C-alpha positions, 0 to 999 in steps of 0.5 A, a space after each residue: 141492825 134494825 131488822 124486826 125480829 118477825 122478820 127473821 128465822 133462826 134455824 138451829 135444828 138441822 144437823 148440817 148445812 145439807 139438812 138446813 137447806 132441805 128443813 127451809 125448803 119445806 117453809 120458804 118454798 120458792 120465795 126469796 130470802 136473805 141468807 146470812 152466814 159466814 163469808 167463807 161458808 156462803 159458796 157451799 151454802 148457796 150451792 146447796 140451797 140452789 140445789 133444794 130450788 131455792 134463790 136466796 140472796 146471800 148476806 156474808 158475815 164473819 170475814 177472815 181478812 185482816 189489814 196488814 199494815 207493814 211487812 215484819 219477818 213474823 208473816 213468813 211464818 204460820 201462826 194459830 190464826 193461819 191454821 185455823 184459816 187453813 182448817 175452816 178452808 179445807 172443811 170448806 172445799 171438802 164439803 162442796 167435793 161431798 156435795 158434788 160427789 153425792 149427786 
């Protein structure tokens, strides 16, 4: 997307988002940076990065919104996509709760 690879950092050694925030706080300190992650994961990511004293610029990706054209009866019943969305939402909400409990 036009970003120079020298300006990017991929982090793949952390065990979870909190570990990632801690690790990156040592590298970037108080410098602003662009945080790229899934849109559903962004609120928890931002909260954890703020907790470690950083102020990233959010760049959410991988939105889960699907445009529906017309109503049809199948929309009244859950499908695998709905279950996946629900699982992701529950995971993020539990993560936010856990983050606040650990303070």
